[in-house]
C-alpha positions in Angstrom: -27.3 -61.1 -1.5 -23.7 -60.5 -0.3 -22.2 -62.9 2.0 -19.0 -61.8 4.2 -16.7 -64.2 5.3 -14.4 -63.2 8.6 -11.4 -65.0 9.0 -9.8 -64.7 12.5 -6.7 -66.1 11.8 -3.2 -64.8 10.7 -2.3 -68.0 9.5 -2.7 -67.6 5.5 -4.3 -70.6 3.6 -4.8 -72.1 7.5 -8.0 -74.6 8.5 -10.2 -71.5 9.6 -9.4 -69.4 6.1 -10.2 -73.0 4.2 -13.6 -73.7 5.7 -14.5 -70.0 5.5 -13.6 -70.4 1.6 -15.6 -73.7 1.1 -18.4 -72.1 2.5 -18.3 -69.2 0.2 -17.6 -71.3 -3.0 -20.3 -73.5 -2.2 -22.7 -70.6 -2.6 -24.5 -69.8 -5.9 -22.2 -67.8 -8.2 -24.8 -65.1 -8.1 -24.0 -64.4 -4.5 -21.4 -61.7 -4.1 -19.0 -63.2 -2.0 -16.1 -61.3 0.2 -13.8 -61.5 3.1 -12.0 -59.8 5.8 -8.9 -61.3 7.9 -9.6 -59.9 11.2 -5.9 -59.9 12.5 -4.7 -57.4 9.6 -7.2 -54.6 10.8 -5.8 -52.0 13.1 -8.0 -52.5 16.1 -7.1 -50.8 19.3 -8.4 -52.0 22.7 -11.3 -50.8 24.3 -10.6 -48.0 26.8 -13.6 -48.3 28.8 -14.0 -44.6 28.7 -18.1 -44.9 27.8 -18.2 -42.1 25.4 -20.3 -44.7 22.9 -23.1 -45.0 25.3 -26.5 -43.9 23.9 -28.1 -45.0 20.7 -26.9 -42.0 18.7 -23.2 -42.4 20.0 -20.4 -44.4 18.4 -16.9 -45.6 19.1 -14.6 -42.6 19.5 -11.6 -44.3 18.6 -10.2 -43.9 15.3 -8.9 -47.5 14.1 -10.5 -50.3 11.6 -13.2 -51.1 13.8 -15.6 -48.7 11.6 -14.6 -50.3 8.3 -15.3 -53.8 9.6 -18.9 -52.6 10.8 -19.7 -50.8 7.7 -18.7 -54.2 5.8 -21.2 -56.4 8.2 -23.6 -53.4 7.6 -23.6 -54.0 3.8 -23.6 -57.7 3.9 -26.7 -60.1 4.1 -25.0 -63.1 6.0 -21.6 -63.8 7.8 -19.3 -66.6 8.1 -16.9 -66.6 11.1 -14.0 -69.0 11.1 -11.6 -69.0 13.9 -9.0 -71.4 15.4 -9.1 -72.2 19.1 -6.0 -70.9 21.3 -5.8 -71.8 24.8 -9.4 -73.2 24.9 -10.6 -70.0 23.5 -10.8 -68.1 20.3 -8.4 -66.1 18.0 -7.2 -62.6 20.1 -9.0 -60.9 17.2 -12.1 -61.6 17.9 -11.9 -60.7 21.8 -10.3 -57.5 20.7 -13.4 -56.7 18.5 -15.9 -58.1 20.6 -14.6 -55.9 24.0 -15.4 -53.0 21.5 -19.1 -54.0 20.7 -20.5 -52.1 23.7 -20.6 -49.1 20.7 -23.3 -51.1 19.3 -25.2 -52.4 21.8 -28.0 -50.2 21.5 -28.0 -50.3 17.6 -29.0 -53.8 17.3 -31.3 -52.8 14.3 -28.5 -52.2 11.9 -27.7 -55.8 12.3 -30.5 -58.1 13.3 -32.0 -60.7 10.5 -28.5 -61.4 9.2 -27.8 -64.9 9.1 -24.6 -66.6 10.5 -22.6 -69.4 10.9 -19.4 -70.3 13.0 -16.7 -72.7 12.3 -14.0 -73.3 14.8 -10.9 -75.5 14.2 -8.9 -76.8 17.1 -5.4 -78.7 17.7 -5.9 -81.2 20.7 -8.4 -83.6 21.5 -10.7 -82.0 24.4 -9.1 -78.7 24.1 -11.8 -77.2 22.3 -12.8 -75.4 25.4 -15.1 -72.4 25.1 -14.1 -71.2 21.7 -17.2 -72.0 19.9 -19.3 -70.6 22.8 -17.2 -67.6 22.6 -17.1 -67.2 18.7 -21.2 -67.7 18.8 -21.2 -64.9 21.3 -19.4 -62.9 19.3 -21.9 -63.4 16.8 -25.0 -62.6 18.9 -23.5 -59.6 20.3 -23.6 -58.2 16.9 -27.4 -59.1 17.1 -26.4 -61.9 14.4 -28.8 -64.6 13.7 -26.5 -67.8 14.6 -28.2 -70.6 12.7 -25.5 -73.5 12.8 -21.9 -74.2 13.9 -19.3 -76.7 13.6 -16.3 -77.5 15.5 -13.6 -79.5 13.9 -10.4 -80.9 14.9 -7.3 -80.0 12.8 -4.2 -78.6 14.0 -1.9 -78.4 11.4 -2.7 -76.3 8.3 -4.7 -78.3 5.8 -5.8 -81.0 7.7 -9.3 -79.8 7.7 -9.4 -80.7 4.3 -11.2 -83.8 4.7 -14.6 -85.0 2.6 -16.8 -85.1 5.5 -15.7 -82.1 7.5 -16.0 -79.9 4.0 -19.4 -81.5 3.1 -20.5 -80.5 6.4 -19.1 -76.7 5.7 -20.8 -77.0 2.6 -24.2 -78.3 4.2 -23.8 -75.1 7.0 -23.4 -72.5 4.0 -26.7 -73.5 2.5 -28.3 -72.4 6.0 -27.4 -68.9 5.1 -29.4 -68.7 2.0 -33.0 -67.0 1.8 -35.6 -69.3 2.4 -33.6 -72.1 4.2 -34.9 -72.5 7.8 -32.6 -73.6 10.2 -31.7 -72.7 13.6 -28.9 -73.6 15.8 -29.8 -76.6 18.1 -29.0 -77.1 21.8 -27.8 -81.0 22.4 -27.9 -82.6 25.6 -27.9 -80.2 28.7 -26.8 -77.0 26.5 -28.6 -73.9 26.9 -32.0 -73.9 24.8 -31.5 -70.4 24.2 -27.8 -69.9 23.1 -26.8 -73.5 22.7 -23.9 -73.0 24.8 -22.9 -75.9 26.7 -21.2 -74.0 29.3 -23.7 -74.3 32.3 -23.2 -73.5 35.9 -24.6 -76.1 38.4 -25.5 -75.2 42.1 -25.6 -78.0 45.0 -29.6 -77.2 45.4 -29.8 -78.2 41.3 -30.2 -74.7 40.1 -28.6 -74.6 36.6 -27.8 -70.9 35.2 -26.3 -70.2 31.7 -23.4 -67.4 32.4 -23.7 -66.4 28.5 -27.1 -65.5 27.8 -28.5 -65.7 31.4 -31.1 -68.5 31.1 -31.9 -70.6 34.4 -33.5 -73.5 35.4 -33.6 -76.7 37.4 -32.0 -80.1 37.1 -34.3 -83.1 37.7 -34.1 -86.7 37.7 -36.4 -88.4 35.6 -36.8 -91.9 34.6 -33.1 -92.7 35.4 -32.0 -89.8 33.7 -30.8 -86.2 34.5 -32.7 -83.3 32.6 -32.9 -79.4 33.1 -35.8 -77.6 33.0 -35.3 -74.2 32.1 -37.6 -71.1 32.6 -39.4 -69.0 30.3 -38.0 -65.4 30.3 -39.6 -62.2 28.7 -36.9 -61.8 26.6 -33.2 -63.2 25.9 -30.2 -61.0 27.1 -29.2 -61.1 23.1 -32.6 -60.0 22.0 -32.7 -56.4 20.6 -34.8 -55.5 24.2 -32.1 -57.3 26.0 -29.4 -55.5 24.4 -30.9 -52.2 24.9 -31.8 -53.0 28.6 -28.4 -53.6 29.0 -27.2 -50.4 27.4 -29.7 -48.4 29.6 -27.9 -50.1 32.6 -24.6 -49.0 31.4 -25.7 -45.4 31.0 -27.1 -45.7 34.6 -23.6 -47.2 35.7 -21.9 -43.9 33.6 -24.0 -41.6 35.2 -23.6 -42.7 38.5 -19.5 -42.0 37.9 -20.3 -38.7 36.8 -22.1 -37.8 39.8 -19.6 -39.3 42.3 -16.3 -38.8 40.4 -14.8 -36.2 42.7 -15.3 -38.7 45.5 -13.8 -41.5 43.7 -10.9 -39.8 42.6 -10.1 -39.1 46.2 -10.4 -42.9 46.6 -8.3 -43.8 43.5 -5.4 -41.1 44.5 -4.1 -43.1 47.7 -3.0 -46.1 45.7 -0.8 -43.8 43.2 2.1 -44.2 46.2 2.7 -47.9 44.6 3.3 -46.5 41.7 7.0 -47.1 41.9 6.3 -51.2 41.4 5.9 -50.7 37.9 8.5 -52.0 35.7 10.0 -49.4 33.0 10.2 -51.3 29.7 
């Protein structure tokens, strides 16, 4: 068994790195362990060229994304550690996440690999959507998220507390074969993706902007509760991802069919190019 730790932090021996190492160290010696520091990779921005669309295509940008994906393919389980920066994850996760459209319809290469997520943040109440964003990153890779932890720890080393390290070691055990554990929704979180980010309409309709689940708010026995509707498949399922990929290919086809007209519409805005500030 090979377990790969992804550290989304440039800080050496920072809290994210420590949690990833603690989890790897908690696994049996027979487990092959490896780590990649994501900020060290040369990952370019997504160009929205859509050249990667289609199950037989891959990203045309020649950088370290293929190195990262190859290592994830050969791993049996994944650990993701990231700090919270301004309510979200580290930039490296977002940069790579934008490029995952290239594997949208190739989920069978990654599905079934267990994944746990560890997020650290500095100021109480400022964890924002970092956990949701990190879990979302894993699910777009078709990984099976079986647990997550969020820890307040600002300065490097503050995560080294007995109760935190014990939780990290417990999470690591969920990566082992035969250990049944799933990410659980708490409170009024989404039952499909465990996200706590829900949109509420004046009529009581509830919508999860991450996985697309929907439901209705009810007041029962003096308490509010959300009843979610059943769906044929989740947005993050193989079927859901392939469905989304097909929609993007349709959008690409519409562009190709009307690119001359769209080009003419866009050209009228070249008259404002003098507003760019030169470096």
